[in-house]
ROLUMKE-593991 format. One record per residue (C-alpha): residue in one letter; x, y, z. Coordinates in pm, whole numbers, padded with zeros to 5 digits, always signed. Layout:
AXYZ...
//
This chain:
M-00685+01195-02764T-01006+01025-02607T-01234+01198-02359F-01062+01006-02096A-00676+01043-02187L-00492+01200-01944T-00198+01428-01977V-00008+01576-01759A+00193+01852-01913A+00417+01962-01660L+00461+01610-01377L+00764+01775-01241A+00882+02202-01328A+01271+02001-01374S+01140+01746-01604G+00889+01868-01859D+00756+01522-01902T+00416+01465-02062V+00230+01125-01942V-00075+00984-02065L-00311+00757-01866K-00559+00588-02058P-00912+00498-01947V-01003+00172-01809N-01385+00145-01878S-01452-00179-01670G-01248-00422-01469A-01041-00123-01295G-01198-00226-00910A-00969-00556-00965K-00662-00353-01064I-00686-00096-00765G-00779-00354-00512S-01027-00131-00330Y-01358+00016-00324M-01593+00290-00149P-01974+00150-00143Q-02198+00464-00208R-02544+00464-00122L-02862+00549-00373T-03217+00530-00179L-03474+00355-00354S-03852+00466-00373A-04179+00270-00476T-04231+00628-00677K-04153+00650-01025P-03935+00949-01125A-04080+01217-01345A-03780+01194-01579I-03847+00823-01674T-04052+00857-02027K-04068+00480-02047A-04025+00187-01851P-04013-00186-01899E-04335-00347-01901G-04476-00603-01664L-04305-00445-01349T-04485-00601-01059D-04277-00457-00763A-04057-00201-00870M-03801+00007-00674Y-03690+00319-00858G-03354+00587-00798E-03172+00834-00948L-02837+00810-00952A-02650+01143-00977F-02327+01079-01225A-02142+01349-01429G-02343+01624-01371K-02651+01422-01460K-02940+01179-01290V-02915+00822-01415A-03287+00622-01343I-03246+00311-01215I-03497+00042-01166V-03512-00236-00946N-03832-00487-01001E-03799-00743-00714P-04156-00949-00762A-04204-01199-00495G-04113-01549-00512K-03909-01451-00860P-03589-01358-00967A-03516-00995-00922T-03415-00778-01223L-03193-00469-01268Y-03267-00175-01543I-03028+00093-01585D-03096+00429-01803S-02719+00339-01968N-02762+00567-02254G-02898+00833-02093N-03251+00897-02270N-03476+00840-02002D-03634+00502-02179L-03528+00228-01977T-03656-00024-02270D-03376+00045-02506D-03098-00017-02266G-02987-00371-02321A-02976-00667-02011Q-02843-00541-01687K-02626-00794-01493W-02812-00899-01192E-02761-01223-01021G-02872-01361-00688K-02707-01593-00410T-02946-01722-00163N-02819-01764+00196K-02977-01969+00483S-02970-01866+00829G-03181-02106+01043D-03524-02122+00896K-03511-01803+00701E-03351-01779+00338T-03203-01441+00194T-03118-01330-00115M-02848-01086-00198Y-02820-00960-00551S-02502-00817-00745G-02426-00708-01063G-02445-00365-01243G-02421-00198-01550N-02286+00099-01771V-02376+00464-01764M-02180+00731-01947L-01900+00920-01862G-01883+01182-02146T-01938+00998-02445T-01792+00686-02330P-01970+00426-02128V-01821+00315-01812N-01937+00030-01577I-02037+00081-01211N-02101-00238-01017M-02407-00265-00774Y-02545-00488-00495R-02853-00514-00296F-02905-00704-00005D-03245-00867+00070K-03523-00615+00139N-03691-00851+00420D-03324-00972+00554P-03411-00844+00953T-03041-00787+00991R-03019-00542+00682A-03329-00362+00786Q-03166-00058+00766L-03078-00106+00381K-03448-00230+00286D-03472+00079+00065V-03089+00101-00078L-02891+00014-00332L-02518+00015-00307Y-02293+00077-00564Y-01930+00178-00683R-01685+00236-00956D-01508-00008-01207Y-01343+00250-01388A-01060+00441-01386L-00756+00616-01569E-00413+00420-01561G-00080+00461-01705E+00284+00571-01552V+00414+00891-01406T+00782+00991-01322V+00849+01100-00980G+01185+01255-00865G+01304+01104-01187K+01156+00757-01113S+00901+00607-01343M+00603+00415-01150K+00244+00316-01241A-00059+00509-01155M-00384+00493-01172L-00690+00797-01098A-00976+00677-00910D-01317+00825-00875D-01391+00643-00532M-01721+00883-00472T-01864+00756-00810T-01951+01050-00904G-01804+01105-01240D-01640+01439-01140Y-01248+01365-01099R-01216+01712-00924G-01357+01570-00638K-01537+01764-00367A-01409+02059-00211I-01183+02003+00102E-01400+02105+00443T-01252+02125+00772K-01500+02078+01053D-01380+02005+01414G-01002+02038+01336K-01024+01728+01095E-01025+01762+00707S-01289+01612+00493A-01190+01377+00155S-01264+01496-00193G-01304+01118-00319V-01047+01125-00613N-00731+00976-00520L-00427+00964-00763M-00254+00600-00665I+00089+00571-00719D+00304+00250-00677V+00567+00414-00509N+00740+00095-00390G+00725-00123-00714N+00518-00424-00569G+00266-00423-00867K-00009-00285-00632F-00163-00011-00487D-00150+00029-00137R-00411+00299+00036K-00146+00372+00283G+00163+00606+00130E+00044+00486-00239S-00299+00661-00237F-00332+01044-00277D-00600+01285-00235V-00623+01511-00549R-00715+01813-00371K-00419+01795-00103P-00095+01821-00067F+00144+01486-00087N+00516+01352-00004I+00703+01113-00217G+01062+01090-00145G+01079+01359+00083T+00947+01597-00152T+00606+01789-00125Y+00349+01771-00453E+00001+01913-00504V-00215+01822-00795K-00284+02156-01032E-00539+02195-01290L-00721+01886-01288D-01057+01895-01474A-01367+01683-01414A-01316+01488-01706G-00953+01414-01561A-00840+01527-01928S-00532+01737-01790F-00359+01843-01462Q-00018+01894-01330I+00177+01778-01057A+00371+02043-00948K+00613+02073-00629S+00450+02252-00368D+00558+02520-00117K+00345+02362+00172K+00523+02089+00362V+00370+01746+00447D+00540+01423+00623E+00560+01117+00355I+00343+00836+00464P+00537+00514+00458T+00401+00233+00267P+00244-00075+00436P+00439-00363+00566D+00487-00649+00282L+00185-00896+00323S+00258-01077-00022K+00283-01470-00105G+00629-01588+00074A+00665-01294+00323N+00632-01380+00710I+00310-01307+00853I+00290-01032+01137A+00306-01211+01490F+00049-01075+01738E-00103-01105+02095A-00485-01103+02111T-00790-01190+02306S-01078-01333+02130M-01439-01314+02206T-01455-01595+02395G-01166-01501+02634K-00930-01692+02503K-00544-01572+02436I-00418-01577+02135N-00077-01592+02019F-00057-01571+01638P+00115-01768+01448G+00225-01929+01739D-00073-02111+01874Y-00106-02251+01549K+00180-02516+01519G+00117-02807+01271K-00188-02629+01114V-00259-02417+00814V-00452-02124+00933L-00678-01854+00742L-00631-01516+00866D-00966-01330+00798F-01031-00953+00790W-01412-00888+00767A-01716-00748+00892T-02062-00804+00935W-02164-00481+00715C-01933-00598+00404G-02132-00743+00157P-01811-00892-00029C-01700-01051+00291V-02065-01206+00393K-02071-01347+00024E-01727-01537+00116I-01877-01679+00438P-01996-01982+00283H-01709-02111+00145V-01499-02065+00445V-01744-02225+00650E-01737-02522+00410A-01374-02543+00398H-01355-02546+00783K-01621-02826+00799T-01399-03016+00480Y-01075-02943+00653G-01076-02884+01008S-00982-03247+01122Q-00672-03208+00868G-00470-02927+01028F-00710-02636+00869E-00794-02376+01128V-00973-02016+01050L-00919-01677+01309G-01134-01406+01233I-01061-01023+01272S-01385-00844+01299L-01388-00478+01176D-01769-00428+01290Q-01797-00104+01504K-01825-00016+01840D-02107-00187+02073K-02142-00472+01829A-02004-00705+02013E-02384-00916+02051H-02442-00886+01715V-02112-01020+01589T-02187-01296+01843K-02532-01373+01688F-02403-01344+01328T-02125-01605+01370A-02363-01812+01519D-02628-01792+01272K-02353-01843+00964G-02204-02150+01148M-01849-01959+01162A-01712-02221+01433W-01371-02050+01516E-01232-01807+01713Q-01301-01423+01623V-01122-01101+01787Y-01316-00789+01793D-01238-00448+01956G-01499-00249+01850G-01253-00020+01643F-01422-00024+01299W-01131+00054+01056K-00887+00141+01364A-00922-00180+01512A-00555-00287+01671I-00470-00554+01440A-00640-00416+01141Q-00396-00109+01208K-00100-00343+01272Y-00144-00480+00927A-00245-00175+00749I-00551-00275+00646D-00812-00041+00460S-01040-00286+00254I-01201-00602+00322P-01207-00923+00315A-00858-00953+00324V-00710-01269+00390F-00384-01482+00421L-00345-01820+00452V-00083-01919+00655D+00165-02173+00770G+00128-02198+01136D+00481-02314+01208T+00701-02101+00995G+00477-01824+00973K+00510-01783+00603I+00187-01655+00373L+00130-01945+00164A-00176-01731-00034T-00373-01404-00042A-00673-01303-00182S-00680-01403-00515D-00622-01744-00420L-00875-01751-00138R-01229-01619-00273G-01503-01866-00393D-01410-02199-00495K-01060-02113-00478L-01032-02151-00125A-01097-02511-00083K-00839-02588-00368S-00538-02367-00156V-00650-02535+00150E-00621-02839+00011A-00271-02797-00153A-00139-02654+00140L-00229-02893+00361A-00072-03153+00150A+00230-02988+00097K+00281-02986+00486K+00242-03337+00478K+00507-03375+00254
//
């Protein structure tokens, strides 16, 4: 058994089943479908622990990522007028010259007469004796709209454990996700403040409804809290830091079962709603989009992946807007950000209606759709309300192709 093999020795007291979840050391993020970006503060001061750094650094920022009980040194070199470079002490020896090239790709965006470059990529760090991938991204340190992040590197896990579990006599797909990217599958101890419990940051995800994906609502269970499946309450027991073994046992506590989210897969009916846009327009969705193909886009100005997709949406809107393509944005920005959202959308050329209520993750329409990660996008037929395509076919260059195909099919 590898360091990351997961054995569940007594899934249920009555069944005695043994289940093995295997490691996914890279690519787990796409399988899980969501992530929680963590912040690493960078400094111009080189940590004393670094024994050797690459030559030729001209504008370096340093950080130490706390992971699996150790500190992993990271360098981001950002010379003016030249591409930035990422260095990670992947092998944990404090020498950043022998770890190989790390992926660090820049994408330039233009807002008015100002250009900013966002970098994304990442690399491996050691979890036990095995390298696992951590994705990273960084906004332009000179971007005035991201001033609070000028010294910050954002990162999130791209590793997990996966397999099947049997609950209530039914076999289901499962993953164990270290969402806080700590390298410790036990998660943080639960604390209670003002009557609210904190989260451990580690979730056992179980495909309860069998739709092939893991929904945050009703299928993601904090490993330090009791959860209910099929009317029975369970708890995770004896979980160790490496996720090497644990048990799922019936609990003497009682919690309510959380229903799984609505079906928003391709071919399903979109959920109808009424709202008022930021321009004061009353919107009846999808009824107001008869004869059109519309992209329903859940996003936020603070969401890096959302911002990365904006140029593709703008281009598609310009190209196909006159042919029956429309966009409706649902902003998950925080309270009192209306002015910021208005300026941001204008600067980015987002010439379509936006719905914003300042509710952040609890925005009314986001709650109705059970949205727990963004960007979340749906291509919808305005006449039938049918979902024509979802995120996997609406990212990057795929968006224009999906819109073109939907418009062509509609004409027929």
